[in-house]
VEXDREN-2710 file (C-alpha; in Angstrom, 1 decimal):
% VEXDREN-2710
k/r/px/py/pz
1/MET/18.0/12.0/-7.5
2/ALA/17.7/10.4/-4.1
3/ALA/15.1/7.8/-3.5
4/LYS/11.8/8.9/-1.9
5/LYS/11.6/7.9/1.8
6/ILE/8.5/6.5/3.4
7/LEU/7.7/6.0/7.1
8/ILE/5.4/3.2/8.2
9/VAL/4.3/3.6/11.8
10/THR/2.9/0.6/13.7
11/GLY/3.4/-1.9/16.5
12/ASP/2.6/-5.4/17.7
13/ALA/-0.8/-6.7/16.4
14/VAL/-0.6/-4.8/13.1
15/GLU/-2.7/-6.3/10.4
16/ALA/-0.2/-8.4/8.3
17/LEU/-1.5/-7.4/4.9
18/GLU/-1.7/-3.7/5.9
19/VAL/2.0/-3.6/6.8
20/TYR/3.5/-6.0/4.2
21/TYR/1.6/-4.9/1.1
22/PRO/2.6/-1.2/1.5
23/TYR/6.1/-2.0/2.5
24/PHE/6.7/-4.3/-0.5
25/ARG/4.8/-1.9/-2.8
26/CYS/7.1/1.0/-1.7
27/MET/10.2/-1.2/-2.3
28/GLU/8.9/-2.2/-5.7
29/GLU/8.5/1.5/-6.6
30/GLY/12.2/2.2/-5.5
31/PHE/11.3/4.0/-2.3
32/GLU/13.2/3.6/0.9
33/ALA/10.8/2.4/3.6
34/ASP/11.4/2.4/7.3
35/ILE/9.0/0.6/9.8
36/ALA/8.9/2.4/13.1
37/ALA/7.3/1.2/16.3
38/PRO/7.5/2.0/20.0
39/HIS/10.6/-0.1/20.1
40/LYS/13.1/-1.4/17.5
41/LYS/12.2/-5.1/17.4
42/LYS/10.4/-7.9/15.6
43/LEU/6.7/-7.1/15.6
44/HIS/4.0/-9.7/15.8
45/THR/1.4/-9.2/13.0
46/VAL/-2.2/-10.5/13.0
47/ILE/-4.4/-11.7/10.2
48/HIS/-7.9/-10.2/10.2
49/ASP/-10.4/-12.0/7.9
50/PHE/-14.0/-11.6/7.1
51/GLU/-15.5/-15.1/7.6
52/ASP/-19.1/-15.9/8.6
53/TRP/-18.9/-13.8/11.9
54/GLU/-20.6/-10.5/12.4
55/THR/-17.1/-9.0/12.7
56/TYR/-13.6/-9.9/11.5
57/THR/-11.7/-12.8/13.0
58/GLU/-8.0/-12.6/14.1
59/LYS/-5.2/-15.1/13.9
60/PRO/-1.4/-14.8/14.4
61/GLY/0.5/-13.7/11.4
62/TYR/4.1/-13.3/10.3
63/LEU/6.8/-11.3/12.1
64/VAL/8.0/-8.0/10.7
65/GLU/11.1/-6.0/11.7
66/ALA/10.7/-2.5/13.1
67/ASN/14.0/-1.0/12.2
68/LEU/13.4/2.2/14.0
69/ALA/11.9/3.3/17.4
70/PHE/9.5/6.3/17.4
71/GLU/11.8/8.3/19.6
72/ASP/14.5/8.1/16.8
73/VAL/12.3/9.2/13.9
74/LYS/13.2/12.4/12.2
75/ALA/9.9/13.1/10.4
76/GLU/11.3/15.8/8.2
77/GLN/13.5/13.2/6.4
78/TYR/10.4/11.4/5.0
79/ASP/8.3/12.2/2.0
80/GLY/5.2/10.3/3.2
81/ILE/3.7/8.2/6.0
82/ILE/1.7/5.1/6.1
83/ILE/-0.4/4.1/9.1
84/PRO/-1.6/0.5/8.9
85/GLY/-4.5/-0.9/11.0
86/GLY/-5.0/-4.0/13.1
87/ARG/-4.9/-3.6/16.8
88/ALA/-1.6/-1.8/16.9
89/PRO/-3.2/1.7/16.6
90/GLU/-5.0/1.2/19.9
91/HIS/-1.7/1.2/21.8
92/ILE/0.8/3.1/19.6
93/ARG/-1.4/6.2/19.7
94/MET/-0.5/6.6/23.3
95/ASN/3.3/6.8/22.6
96/GLU/4.6/10.2/23.5
97/TYR/6.5/10.6/20.2
98/LEU/4.0/9.5/17.7
99/PRO/1.5/12.4/17.7
100/GLY/4.4/14.8/16.8
101/ILE/5.6/12.5/14.0
102/VAL/2.1/12.2/12.4
103/THR/1.3/15.9/12.9
104/HIS/4.4/16.8/10.8
105/PHE/3.0/15.1/7.7
106/PHE/-0.3/17.0/7.9
107/GLU/1.4/20.3/8.6
108/ALA/3.9/19.8/5.8
109/ASP/1.1/18.6/3.4
110/LYS/3.0/15.4/2.7
111/PRO/1.0/12.2/1.7
112/VAL/-0.7/10.4/4.6
113/CYS/-2.0/6.9/4.0
114/VAL/-4.3/5.6/6.8
115/MET/-5.8/2.1/6.6
116/CYS/-8.7/0.6/8.6
117/HIS/-8.1/1.0/12.4
118/GLY/-5.1/3.2/11.6
119/SER/-7.6/6.1/12.0
120/LEU/-7.3/5.6/15.8
121/VAL/-3.8/7.1/15.6
122/LEU/-5.4/10.4/14.6
123/THR/-7.5/10.7/17.8
124/PRO/-4.8/12.4/19.9
125/ILE/-4.2/14.9/17.1
126/ALA/-7.8/15.8/16.3
127/ASP/-6.8/19.4/15.6
128/VAL/-5.0/18.4/12.4
129/VAL/-7.8/16.3/11.0
130/LYS/-10.8/18.4/12.0
131/GLY/-12.8/19.3/9.0
132/ARG/-11.1/16.7/6.8
133/LYS/-13.0/13.7/5.1
134/MET/-11.8/10.1/5.5
135/THR/-13.0/6.5/5.6
136/ALA/-12.0/3.8/8.0
137/TYR/-13.2/0.4/9.2
138/GLN/-16.9/1.0/10.1
139/ALA/-16.3/0.2/13.8
140/CYS/-13.9/3.3/13.9
141/ARG/-16.6/5.7/12.7
142/PRO/-17.2/7.1/16.2
143/GLU/-13.4/7.8/16.6
144/VAL/-13.2/9.4/13.2
145/GLU/-16.1/11.7/14.0
146/SER/-14.8/12.5/17.5
147/THR/-11.8/14.1/15.8
148/GLY/-14.1/16.5/13.9
149/ALA/-13.4/14.7/10.6
150/GLU/-16.3/13.6/8.4
151/TYR/-16.6/9.8/8.0
152/MET/-17.1/8.8/4.4
153/ASN/-19.0/5.6/4.0
154/GLU/-16.8/4.4/1.1
155/MET/-14.1/1.8/0.7
156/ASP/-11.4/4.3/-0.1
157/TYR/-11.3/8.1/0.0
158/VAL/-8.9/10.8/-0.9
159/ASP/-9.1/14.3/0.7
160/ARG/-6.0/16.1/-0.7
161/ASN/-3.0/14.5/1.0
162/LEU/-5.1/12.3/3.3
163/ILE/-5.6/8.9/1.6
164/SER/-7.8/6.5/3.6
165/GLY/-9.1/3.0/3.2
166/HIS/-11.7/0.9/4.9
167/ALA/-9.8/-2.4/5.2
168/TRP/-7.0/-4.5/3.6
169/PRO/-9.1/-5.3/0.5
170/ASP/-8.8/-1.6/-0.4
171/LEU/-5.0/-1.6/-0.5
172/PRO/-4.6/-1.6/-4.3
173/ALA/-6.7/1.6/-4.6
174/ILE/-5.1/3.5/-1.8
175/MET/-1.6/2.5/-2.5
176/LYS/-2.0/3.5/-6.2
177/GLU/-3.0/7.0/-5.0
178/PHE/-0.3/7.1/-2.3
179/VAL/2.4/6.2/-4.9
180/LYS/1.0/8.8/-7.3
181/GLN/1.2/11.5/-4.6
182/ILE/4.7/10.5/-3.5
183/ASN/5.9/10.6/-7.1
184/SER/4.4/14.1/-7.5
185/TYR/5.6/15.4/-4.1
END
């Protein structure tokens, strides 16, 4: 039996924990995982932390290799997709290839894991998330609601194949569900 294949879509300024934790968790499970970005390159990650500010702070993080450019992704070859947060979703959502890639996973009813600001990637494809329920970082609530999705004020939420989390502290719960769905797919 061939290994399950997972696609992680991101770009520069991805939250470090939200890309590394899922990537290593997928490898631990025996899944093949590709990290795709606008360009095949080393990506700069950021570290968002909750200190004594009224919002999160940001510091430079590790580098992570994007081994695939969005234009080279063949979505039908993957069993699930992970969309990390950070600031990357702000700019990758504008990539001409990404909306079609993400739409494929919704239309094929494959597992979709969205973390934190990753919800911004869904704004250009509002038609596929309209009527769905999901959570995201609280500052993303207006964007979630602008897609026609219902914002769930919870740390993690599962709506069929759409698995969403509020922020990186919720990774254990959402990755547990994602792995379960991938193994059942």
